[in-house]
N, C-alpha and C positions, 0 to 999 in steps of 0.2 A: 504493500500499500504506499503510494507516495506521501510525503510530508505535506502535511495541510499549510497552505499560505497562511501568513499571521492574519488573526481575524481584524478587520476594517473598523473604525470607530463608527458610532451609532449614525453619524450624519450622511454615511454613504448608503443606509437604508437596504437596498437591495443589489445582490450580486447577480450579474447578467453575464452568462457564459457565451462566447462568440468563437466559430473556429471556420477556417477555410483550408483548401489545400495549401495555401501559401499565404503570400502578402496581400492578395487581392482583396480579402474580406476587411482590410483596412479602410476600404471606402465605406464599408457598412459601419465600422467602429467610429468613424469621423462622424457620421450622421448620428449614431446612438449617443456619442459624447455631447453632441448639441442639443439633442433632446432631453437626456438624461443626465444633466450636469452633477447629480450627487449620488449616481449609481456607481457601485465598484464595478468595473468592467474587466472581464477576465478572458483574455484573447490567445487562442491557440493557432500558430500557423504550422501546417504540416509539410513544410517545404522540402523535406527529404524526398517527399513522394509528389510533388508537384509537377505537373498539373493533374488534377483528377480527370480531366476530360479526355484524357488518352489511356485511362486505366479501366480494369473490367470492373463490372457492377460489383461483383463479390469482394474484390479488393476494397472498393469504396465503402461499402457497408461495414466492412470489417474495422477500417480505420476510424469511420464515423463513430461506431459503437464504443470503440477505445478511447477516442477523444472526449465523446459525451461523458463517459464514466469518470474519467480524470477531472473534468470540470464540475461534474456532480460533487465529486470528493473534495473539490476545493470550495465547496459551498455555493454553486451556481443555483439559483432559484429560478431562472428562466434561460432558455437556451436558444441561441440564434445561429442557425445553418447559413454562414454567410457565403455559400457557394452554389450556384445553380445546379452543377453537375450533382453535388452531394446531396442536395435536396431532391432531385429527380430520382436519384438511386437509393437513398437511405432514410429519407424523412418518416416513412411508414415503419420501418425496423426501428428507428430510434422512439418512436410514440409507443410501440409494443413494448420496448425495453423500459421506458420510463413513463407510464400511463399517467402519472400525477405531476408531470413536469411541463410547464408551458413551453411549447417547441414552436419557434417561427421559422419557417422555410422561406426560399426566396425563389422567384421564377422570372424569367425574361418578361419585360413589360409590353408584351402584345397588345393586351386590351387598351391601355392608355395611348400606344403608339398609333393605333388604328384610329382612336377618337381623336387624335391631334393631327393627323395627316390630312393636309388639305386635297392632295391629288389622289389619297388613297392607295398610295404605294409605300409600302413599308418594308424596309431591309432589317434583317436580324443577323448580327455579328455575335456568335458563340462559340464555344468549343465543340469538337466533333462528338464528344460525349453527350453533351446537352440536347444537340439537334436531333441525336440518334434515339432519344429516350422516349418512352411511351407516354410519358407525362407531358413532355414537350409536344408530342403528336397531337395529344388531345387538346392543347392550348391553342395549336394553330387551327385545328378543326372547328374550333368554337367560333372562330374570327375571320376564316379565310373567305367567308361569303361577303364579308363588309370591305375587304381591301386585298389587293394584290400584295402577298407576303413573299419576299424574296429572302432565301435562308443562305447565309454565307458563313460556312465553317471557317475557323481561323486557327488551324494547328500551328502550335509554335509561339503564338503571340503572347499567351499567358506565361510561358516560359521564360521568354524574352523579357517581359516586364518583371517576372520575378527576380531578375538579376539586379534590380534596384535603378539600372540606368534607364532612364524614360526617354532619353534623346539619342540612344545609341544607334549607329547605322542600321543594325538588325532590327531594332523596333521600328524605325522609319520604314525600312524596305517592307516589313511585313504590313504595316498600315496601309501602305500605297497598294500593296498587292491584293488585300482583301477589300479595300474600298473601292477598287477600280470596277468590279463588276455592279456594286452598288450603284455606282454613279452613272454607269451605263445604262442601267436597268430604269432611271430616273425617280429612284425612290427621294421622298422629300422628308422622311423621317427614319431614324436608326435607332433600334433598340441595342443597347448595351448588354447583351446576354451573358456576361461573365464579369463578376465583381473587380477583375483586374483592370479591365478597359476603362472605366472612368479615370484612372490615372493618366491615360494618353488620349482623353477627350480633344485636348487643343490639336493633337496630330490629325486625328479623325476629322474634325472641323476644317483644318487646312487643305485637306485632301477633298472633301465633300463640298465645301463652300459654305458661306455663312448662312444661306438661306435654309439648310438642312437642320432639322431639330434632333438632339440626341435624347433619349428616354433612358433614364437610369432609376433603379426602383429604391435606391437606398433610403430616400426621404420616406417612402411608403412603408418599408419594413420597419424604419425608427418609429415612425407613428404608430403602427401596429403594436411593436414592442412596448411602447411607453403605455398604451392601454393595458397591456398584459401584467406590466409592473404595478400600474396603479391597482390591479384586481389583487396581486400580491400583498401590496401594503395594506389594503383594507382588510384582506384576510388574516393578516398578521396584526390587525388593530394598530397600525403605526400611523405616523403622521403623514398624511398625504401631500404636504408641501415638500417632502423630500424629492419630488420630481419637478419641482418649480424650477424657473429659467435663472434664478439669482443664487449667489452663494458660492462655496468653495467648489472648485472643479472636480470632475471625476477622477476617481483613483484608477489607474490603469496597470494590470499585471499581463506580463507577457510570457509565453512558452513556445518552443518551436523544437520540431525534430531535425532541424539542420543546425545553423550556427546562431547562438543567441546574439553574439556581438553583430552580425550583420542584420538580424531582425531589429535590434535596438537602434542602429544606424538608420535604417529605412524608416522606422516609425518617427524618429527626430527629424529627418531631412522632409519626410512627406507630410506629417501631421504636426511637427513641433512639439511633440510629447517626449520629455525626458525620463523615459520608463526603462528600468534594465530587465532584459529578457533572461529566462532561464531555460535549461534543456528540458525537454518533455520526457518524462520516464516512459521507457518503453514497455 
């Protein structure tokens, strides 16, 4: 059993566990921190196994169960699966394993993109694993009558972003390669179907043109998580002002299956958070 993290002082109220195949879920963590400034945020980056979008479903389920169990051992009262591929493959297994734990999954924002598209031409950038999942197929089927939906698998892009250099030649080349078919198809709205992709949104906009809208579900996930946190607070008979937008900033704890120093550096550079990362117990 891993050592428990030090208990956080009462002002942090609720402990929210968040995990991703790597650093992409930091885009969700950023939104959660803004919406829940008094929650203790516990983040796991499974970077030694990133990206999940190119792994088997059984592997993703196994890793997701392992990480969820670790976060629960650290006191997580709400779990956010900050990975589209892990949600598609493992959220059902996670809910079976932890039936009393509020669990938030994430899926590409096809519905809001269809609603926002003027031309009713929507592109979806995502990992091959997300696009191949039955869950995603059902999502597209529910909205394909309302718009033309152009699917663009982006193998290698999440892995390139995972290195931490958002302006590397490799990242730029991959963004150019994967946006070209969407631009040719005339889409006016692009769904960022992987939590890594918001970190290269400026490159995507530069390739697609300023008139193209990008749809990222981080804010929607944060709002839904906030509602669940409020329920947890009320169930614990605690002070619901703990989720207000003023006061001390959220406490962030970090773990990774790869290099703790590398994760700490990326969190500092991308989010401006000075938190020390630790190794994820195997």
